[in-house]
C-alpha positions in Angstrom: 20.7 -41.1 125.0 23.1 -38.2 126.0 20.6 -35.3 126.2 16.9 -34.7 126.8 14.6 -34.3 123.7 14.3 -30.6 124.3 17.9 -30.2 125.3 19.6 -30.1 128.7 18.7 -26.9 130.6 19.5 -25.8 134.1 18.2 -28.4 136.6 16.6 -30.5 133.8 19.4 -32.7 132.3 19.8 -36.2 131.1 22.7 -36.7 133.6 23.6 -34.9 136.8 26.8 -34.8 138.8 26.7 -34.6 142.6 29.7 -32.7 144.0 30.6 -31.8 147.5 28.8 -28.5 148.4 30.7 -25.4 149.7 28.6 -25.6 152.8 27.0 -28.8 154.3 23.2 -28.9 154.0 22.5 -32.4 155.3 19.9 -33.1 158.0 19.3 -35.9 160.5 16.3 -36.8 162.7 16.2 -35.4 166.2 13.1 -34.7 168.4 9.7 -36.6 168.0 6.6 -34.6 168.9 3.1 -36.1 169.2 0.4 -34.0 167.7 -1.3 -30.9 169.1 1.7 -29.8 171.1 2.9 -26.2 170.6 6.4 -27.6 169.7 4.9 -29.7 166.9 3.0 -26.7 165.5 6.2 -24.6 165.7 8.3 -27.3 163.9 5.9 -27.4 161.0 5.5 -23.6 160.7 9.2 -22.8 161.1 10.6 -22.3 157.6 14.1 -22.8 158.9 13.4 -26.1 160.5 13.2 -29.4 158.6 10.4 -31.7 159.7 8.4 -34.8 158.6 4.7 -35.0 159.6 3.0 -38.3 159.8 -0.8 -37.9 159.9 -2.3 -40.9 161.7 -5.9 -39.6 161.8 -7.6 -36.2 161.8 -6.9 -35.9 165.5 -3.4 -37.2 165.6 -0.2 -36.2 163.7 3.3 -37.1 164.8 6.0 -34.6 163.8 9.7 -35.5 163.7 12.1 -32.6 163.8 15.3 -32.8 161.7 18.5 -30.9 162.7 21.5 -29.7 160.6 24.2 -32.3 160.0 27.6 -30.8 159.2 29.0 -34.1 157.9 26.6 -34.6 155.0 25.2 -33.0 151.8 21.6 -33.5 150.7 20.5 -33.5 147.1 16.8 -33.7 146.2 15.1 -35.1 143.1 11.6 -34.7 141.9 9.1 -33.3 139.4 8.7 -30.0 141.1 10.6 -27.0 139.8 10.6 -25.3 143.2 14.0 -24.3 144.7 14.6 -27.3 147.1 14.7 -29.7 144.1 18.3 -30.0 142.7 17.5 -32.3 139.9 14.1 -31.9 138.1 13.0 -35.2 136.4 10.2 -35.5 133.8 8.4 -38.7 132.7 10.4 -40.8 130.2 8.4 -41.6 127.1 9.5 -44.8 125.2 11.4 -44.0 122.0 13.2 -41.1 123.8 10.7 -38.6 122.5 9.0 -35.8 124.5 5.2 -35.8 124.9 3.4 -34.2 121.9 2.8 -30.5 122.4 -0.4 -29.6 124.3 -0.8 -33.1 125.6 -0.8 -32.9 129.4 -0.1 -36.4 130.8 -0.8 -36.9 134.4 2.6 -37.6 135.8 3.2 -40.5 138.3 6.5 -39.0 139.5 6.2 -37.3 142.9 6.9 -33.6 143.0 9.3 -34.2 145.9 10.3 -37.8 145.0 13.5 -38.6 146.9 16.6 -37.3 148.6 20.2 -38.6 148.5 22.4 -37.9 151.5 26.2 -38.0 150.8 29.0 -38.1 153.3 31.3 -35.1 152.9 34.5 -37.1 153.8 35.8 -40.5 152.5 34.4 -43.0 151.7 31.7 -40.5 150.5 28.9 -43.0 150.9 25.5 -42.0 149.4 22.2 -43.1 150.9 18.8 -42.7 149.4 15.5 -41.9 151.2 12.0 -41.7 149.8 10.4 -38.2 149.7 12.0 -34.8 149.6 11.5 -31.6 151.7 9.3 -28.9 150.1 9.9 -25.2 150.0 8.8 -24.9 153.7 11.3 -27.7 154.6 8.5 -30.1 155.4 7.5 -33.6 154.3 3.8 -34.5 154.8 2.6 -38.1 154.8 -1.2 -37.9 154.6 -3.7 -40.2 156.2 -3.7 -42.6 153.2 0.1 -43.1 153.1 1.5 -46.3 154.5 3.2 -45.4 157.8 4.1 -47.1 161.2 5.9 -46.6 164.4 9.3 -48.4 164.8 10.6 -50.1 167.9 12.8 -47.2 168.9 9.7 -44.9 168.8 10.7 -43.2 165.5 8.1 -43.1 162.8 8.6 -44.3 159.2 6.4 -44.5 156.0 6.2 -45.0 152.3 5.3 -42.4 149.6 2.3 -42.9 147.3 4.0 -44.5 144.3 7.2 -45.4 146.2 10.9 -45.2 145.4 12.3 -48.5 144.2 16.0 -49.4 144.1 17.9 -52.2 142.4 21.6 -52.9 143.2 23.4 -55.0 140.6 25.3 -58.1 141.7 29.1 -58.1 141.0 29.2 -54.3 140.6 28.6 -52.5 137.3 30.9 -54.4 135.0 31.0 -57.2 132.3 30.1 -59.7 135.0 27.1 -57.7 136.4 23.8 -59.5 137.0 20.5 -57.7 137.9 19.7 -57.7 141.7 16.2 -57.6 143.2 14.0 -54.6 143.2 13.3 -53.2 146.7 11.4 -50.3 148.1 13.0 -47.5 150.2 11.1 -45.8 153.0 11.1 -42.2 154.1 13.7 -43.1 156.8 15.8 -45.2 154.4 14.8 -48.6 155.5 14.6 -51.4 152.9 11.4 -53.4 152.1 10.2 -56.0 149.7 7.8 -54.6 147.0 4.2 -53.9 147.9 1.5 -55.9 146.0 0.8 -52.9 143.8 2.8 -49.7 143.6 0.5 -47.6 145.8 -0.9 -50.3 148.1 -1.3 -49.1 151.7 0.1 -52.4 153.0 4.0 -52.2 153.1 6.1 -55.1 152.0 8.2 -57.2 154.5 11.3 -55.4 155.9 14.7 -56.6 154.6 17.0 -56.2 157.6 20.1 -57.6 155.8 20.1 -54.8 153.1 20.6 -51.1 153.4 19.9 -47.9 151.4 23.5 -47.2 150.4 23.8 -46.7 146.6 26.5 -48.6 144.8 27.9 -48.2 141.2 25.1 -49.3 138.8 22.2 -48.9 141.3 18.9 -48.2 139.6 16.4 -45.8 141.2 12.9 -45.9 140.0 10.5 -43.0 140.6 7.5 -44.4 138.8 7.8 -42.7 135.5 11.5 -42.3 135.2 14.4 -44.6 136.2 17.8 -43.2 137.2 21.1 -44.9 137.0 23.6 -44.1 139.8 27.3 -44.2 138.8 30.2 -43.6 141.2 33.3 -41.7 140.4 35.4 -44.9 140.6 33.0 -46.7 138.3 33.0 -44.0 135.7 36.8 -44.1 135.6 36.5 -47.5 133.9 33.7 -46.5 131.6 34.3 -45.4 128.0 34.4 -41.7 127.4 32.4 -40.0 124.6 35.8 -39.6 122.9 36.3 -43.4 123.0 32.8 -44.0 121.6 33.6 -41.5 118.8 36.8 -43.5 118.1 34.9 -46.7 117.9 32.4 -45.1 115.5 35.2 -43.9 113.2 36.8 -47.3 113.4 33.5 -49.0 112.4 33.1 -46.5 109.5 36.8 -47.0 108.4 35.9 -50.6 107.7 33.6 -49.2 105.0 30.7 -51.6 105.6 28.6 -52.0 102.4 25.0 -52.6 101.6 24.8 -56.1 100.1 22.0 -54.9 97.8 23.0 -51.4 96.6 26.8 -51.9 97.2 26.9 -48.4 98.6 29.2 -47.7 101.5 27.4 -47.2 104.9 28.5 -44.9 107.7 27.2 -44.2 111.2 26.4 -40.5 111.6 28.4 -38.5 114.2 27.2 -38.8 117.8 25.9 -35.2 117.7 23.6 -36.0 114.7 21.9 -38.8 116.5 18.3 -38.3 115.4 18.6 -37.2 111.8 18.4 -40.0 109.2 21.4 -39.9 106.8 21.4 -41.4 103.3 24.5 -43.5 104.3 22.7 -44.6 107.5 23.0 -48.4 108.2 19.6 -50.2 108.5 19.2 -53.7 109.8 16.8 -56.6 109.7 16.4 -57.4 113.3 15.4 -61.0 113.0 18.8 -62.0 111.4 21.0 -59.0 112.0 22.0 -58.4 108.4 23.0 -54.7 107.9 21.9 -52.9 104.7 21.5 -49.4 103.5 17.9 -48.2 103.1 16.0 -49.8 100.2 12.3 -49.6 99.6 11.6 -52.6 97.4 11.7 -55.6 99.8 8.5 -54.6 101.5 6.3 -54.6 98.3 4.2 -51.9 100.0 3.9 -48.2 99.8 5.9 -46.0 102.2 3.0 -45.0 104.3 2.0 -48.6 105.0 5.7 -49.5 105.6 6.0 -46.9 108.3 3.1 -48.5 110.1 4.1 -52.1 109.6 7.8 -52.8 110.3 7.8 -56.4 109.1 10.2 -56.9 106.2 11.9 -59.8 104.5 15.7 -59.8 104.5 17.0 -60.2 100.9 20.0 -62.1 102.2 18.3 -64.9 104.2 14.6 -64.4 103.8 14.0 -63.9 107.6 11.0 -61.7 108.3 11.1 -59.1 111.0 11.5 -55.4 111.9 13.7 -53.4 109.5 15.0 -50.2 111.3 17.8 -47.6 111.1 20.7 -48.2 113.4 21.8 -45.6 115.9 24.9 -45.6 118.1 24.2 -45.5 121.8 26.1 -42.5 122.9 25.4 -42.3 126.7 28.7 -43.7 127.9 27.4 -44.3 131.5 25.2 -47.2 130.3 28.2 -49.2 128.9 29.5 -52.1 131.1 32.7 -52.3 129.0 34.6 -50.4 126.3 34.2 -53.0 123.5 33.2 -52.1 119.9 29.5 -51.7 119.0 28.5 -55.1 117.5 25.0 -55.7 118.8 21.7 -53.8 118.5 18.6 -53.7 120.8 15.4 -55.0 119.3 13.2 -53.3 118.1 14.7 -49.8 118.4 18.0 -50.4 116.7 20.3 -48.7 119.3 23.8 -50.2 118.9 26.4 -50.8 121.6 28.8 -53.6 122.9 27.7 -57.2 123.2 28.0 -57.3 127.0 26.1 -54.0 127.4 23.1 -55.3 125.4 23.3 -58.6 127.3 23.2 -56.8 130.7 20.3 -54.5 129.9 18.3 -57.2 128.2 18.2 -59.1 131.5 17.0 -56.2 133.7 13.3 -55.9 134.3 12.5 -52.1 134.6 9.3 -51.1 136.4 6.7 -50.0 133.9 3.5 -48.2 134.9 2.3 -49.0 138.4 2.4 -52.8 138.4 4.3 -54.3 135.5 8.0 -54.8 134.7 9.8 -55.3 131.4 13.2 -55.1 129.8 13.9 -51.9 127.9 16.6 -50.3 125.8 18.5 -47.9 128.3 19.1 -45.4 125.5 15.4 -44.8 124.7 13.3 -46.9 127.2 11.5 -48.7 124.4 10.4 -52.2 125.6 12.5 -55.0 124.1 11.1 -57.8 122.0 12.3 -61.0 120.3 13.8 -63.9 122.1 16.7 -62.1 123.7 15.9 -58.4 123.2 19.1 -57.9 121.2 20.8 -59.2 118.0 24.4 -59.5 116.7 24.9 -57.4 113.6 26.3 -58.9 110.4 28.1 -56.3 108.4 29.2 -56.9 104.8 32.8 -55.7 104.1 33.7 -54.1 100.7 34.3 -56.6 97.9 37.4 -54.7 96.5 
């Protein structure tokens, strides 16, 4: 929701801008060598030569050499902190928190997960490919990886947990609808999903689709999902300044707690994790907004923290009772309308169309399930629609 739990540092950030490089560093496939030839061995050992090795068996490896392409720039994404990775991604934990200290969780994100190749001249199209080149400029697909020979003699394959992409229909706007999840191969071909994330059997090839990213494309790396925004798309997106103006406008209406009659106020976007005494809270079954009060639960605070069910004093609906937080990552908004709706059960607040759009998207979760989640904190959504319209009480004076 605007920055990583431990802060944005260097190549670890919550958002990353791809800009034209001073010098082109793109690559394109050239010569194919079958195994055991001196040229194949030379291509793999040459630290200046990009290559992809497809191990078919212990006795046979096919090596595809890649040559420099002066028309494109390459950006690599993965878990590794080695130099070839431009954007280091870590597993996203629901609730937007980081893993508890000392807890080493086995990551499912590949060290060299994917690469994006952008044209250096208009229309600056960007294409995504599974797998990234390591420090020796090699990509190795082992015996167990799904791989095959294509009709033109070139090889192709899939990475262990795969790179999935979803392009929205009707762009990234108020009218957007989720598209279908597809898998992208090492050579950038498009496939239907495998039966399970790491199955050795590839899905059916989808000839009619390509690996070009569009505004609003989602890239799933099995442990983190990235949202791709284009420069044109971001020009229509609210700025952080605009979100701040919407926050001030909401607070200027002096919403009140219908129980304590105290004025409520959303804290500034910078203080987005510290509970404030004026913080608005809401009952997420009905949407009634209150200040914090402890009496409705008829329980002690420890139990209440465990069990979120509370009865709304306005309408008696029972459900989660949570503090509300403004969603402050502008790139997730499909419009620039006021924050009127909240995701259930996390309480992140944004515009109606934005909650409606993200509630419809099934994000990959683990290695074989999908569920809708809040884009700001990745917490799975619950309730009938995953979001609720908020009902503010205006001052009585």
